[in-house]
C-alpha positions in Angstrom: 137.1 46.9 -123.0 134.3 44.6 -123.6 135.5 41.0 -124.9 134.0 37.9 -126.1 133.0 35.7 -123.0 134.5 32.8 -124.6 138.0 34.4 -123.8 137.3 34.9 -120.2 140.3 32.6 -119.2 142.7 35.3 -120.7 141.8 37.2 -117.6 143.1 34.7 -115.2 146.8 34.1 -114.3 146.4 30.4 -113.4 149.0 28.1 -111.7 150.3 25.8 -114.5 150.9 22.1 -113.6 152.1 19.1 -115.6 149.9 16.1 -114.9 151.7 12.9 -115.4 149.9 9.4 -116.0 150.9 6.1 -117.1 149.1 3.8 -119.7 147.7 0.3 -118.6 151.2 -0.9 -120.1 153.1 1.5 -117.9 154.2 4.0 -120.6 154.3 7.4 -119.1 152.4 10.6 -120.4 152.6 14.1 -119.2 150.7 17.2 -120.3 150.4 20.8 -118.9 147.1 22.1 -117.4 146.2 25.5 -116.3 142.6 24.7 -115.5 143.2 23.2 -112.1 142.4 23.8 -108.5 142.0 22.4 -104.9 138.5 21.5 -104.4 138.1 20.0 -100.7 140.1 19.7 -97.4 138.4 16.6 -96.3 138.9 14.3 -98.1 141.8 16.4 -99.9 140.8 16.7 -103.6 142.5 18.3 -106.4 140.9 18.8 -109.8 142.1 19.4 -113.4 139.9 20.1 -116.5 140.8 18.0 -119.6 139.6 17.8 -123.1 137.7 14.5 -123.5 140.0 13.1 -126.2 143.2 13.7 -124.2 145.7 10.9 -123.4 145.8 12.2 -119.9 142.0 11.6 -119.6 142.3 8.2 -121.2 145.1 7.0 -118.9 143.2 8.2 -115.8 140.0 6.6 -116.8 141.8 3.2 -117.5 144.1 3.4 -114.4 142.5 5.7 -111.9 145.8 7.5 -111.0 147.7 10.5 -111.8 150.4 12.9 -110.5 150.1 16.6 -110.4 153.7 18.0 -110.8 153.9 21.8 -109.6 156.5 23.3 -112.2 158.5 26.6 -112.1 160.0 28.9 -114.5 162.8 26.8 -115.6 160.3 24.4 -117.2 158.7 27.2 -119.3 160.4 26.4 -122.5 159.4 22.5 -122.1 155.8 23.3 -121.8 155.2 23.5 -125.4 156.8 20.0 -125.9 154.6 18.5 -123.5 151.5 19.9 -125.0 152.3 18.5 -128.5 149.8 15.8 -129.8 152.2 12.8 -129.8 150.7 9.5 -130.7 149.4 7.4 -127.7 152.1 5.7 -125.6 154.8 8.0 -126.8 156.4 9.5 -123.6 156.2 13.4 -123.7 158.4 13.3 -120.6 161.1 11.8 -122.6 160.5 13.9 -125.7 160.9 17.0 -123.3 164.1 15.7 -121.9 162.6 15.6 -118.3 163.4 13.0 -115.6 160.9 10.5 -114.5 161.1 9.4 -110.8 158.9 6.8 -109.1 156.0 7.9 -107.1 155.3 6.5 -103.8 151.5 5.8 -103.8 150.7 5.5 -107.6 152.2 3.8 -110.8 152.2 7.2 -112.7 155.5 8.8 -112.4 156.6 12.1 -110.9 158.7 14.5 -112.9 161.8 15.2 -111.0 162.3 18.8 -112.1 159.1 19.9 -110.5 159.2 21.7 -107.1 156.1 19.8 -105.6 153.9 16.7 -106.3 150.3 15.4 -105.6 149.8 11.8 -106.2 146.3 11.3 -106.8 143.6 8.5 -107.3 140.4 9.3 -109.2 137.6 10.4 -107.1 135.2 11.5 -109.5 134.7 13.0 -113.2 132.1 15.0 -114.8 131.5 16.5 -118.3 131.2 20.2 -118.1 131.0 22.2 -121.3 133.5 21.1 -123.6 136.0 19.7 -121.0 135.9 16.7 -118.2 136.5 17.9 -114.7 138.6 15.2 -113.1 138.7 15.2 -109.5 141.3 13.2 -107.7 141.9 12.3 -104.0 145.2 13.5 -102.9 147.1 10.4 -101.6 150.4 11.9 -100.7 151.7 15.6 -101.0 155.3 16.5 -101.1 157.4 19.6 -101.8 161.1 20.2 -102.0 162.3 21.6 -98.6 164.0 24.6 -100.1 160.7 25.6 -101.7 158.5 25.6 -98.6 158.3 27.8 -95.6 154.7 27.3 -94.0 153.6 27.9 -97.6 155.3 27.6 -101.0 158.1 29.8 -101.1 157.3 31.8 -104.4 160.8 33.3 -104.6 162.4 30.0 -104.7 159.9 27.9 -106.5 159.1 30.5 -109.2 155.7 28.8 -110.0 154.7 29.2 -113.8 151.5 30.8 -114.3 149.7 30.5 -117.5 147.6 33.4 -119.1 147.0 32.4 -122.7 148.8 30.4 -125.4 152.6 31.3 -125.2 151.9 33.9 -122.4 153.1 33.0 -118.9 154.0 34.9 -115.7 155.9 34.3 -112.6 154.4 35.8 -109.3 156.2 38.1 -107.0 156.6 36.9 -103.3 154.8 39.3 -101.1 153.3 38.9 -97.7 150.3 41.3 -97.1 149.0 42.2 -93.5 145.8 41.0 -92.1 143.3 43.7 -91.2 
């Protein structure tokens, strides 16, 4: 089936993360992102793609910091609350009934219900198409012990994958043999 190229992203099951930030006044913000990826090992860089008008980008631009919270299946029903367009400096974390916890290297809070966190400092940002690609240097990476066994334990973490709109998936844990 041929499809409109603008819908290409619907072919990709993408890891869904929640990016938390804080305004210069310290008010928390959180939003889900499925356009995200690791970019570099050295220095360690992780990137997200944000709409230019998004509060997340505004806060990162103004503070230079953010946290990538890796979320599992149990946060699936909260994602649509986090993506609502609340007024600036209304905490989506609070509105979704999630728990803020302090980060160790940045002012932006972590989300306690996540299974892993990347605390990042703005490294670079570029406008690409209708989004801003935001690259952050990873200052600290942490994962819950029970969700890690040399790699993320998919069976325990149940990472949330975004397909499109309200469509999500959970990956199966399977190890393949190397040739």
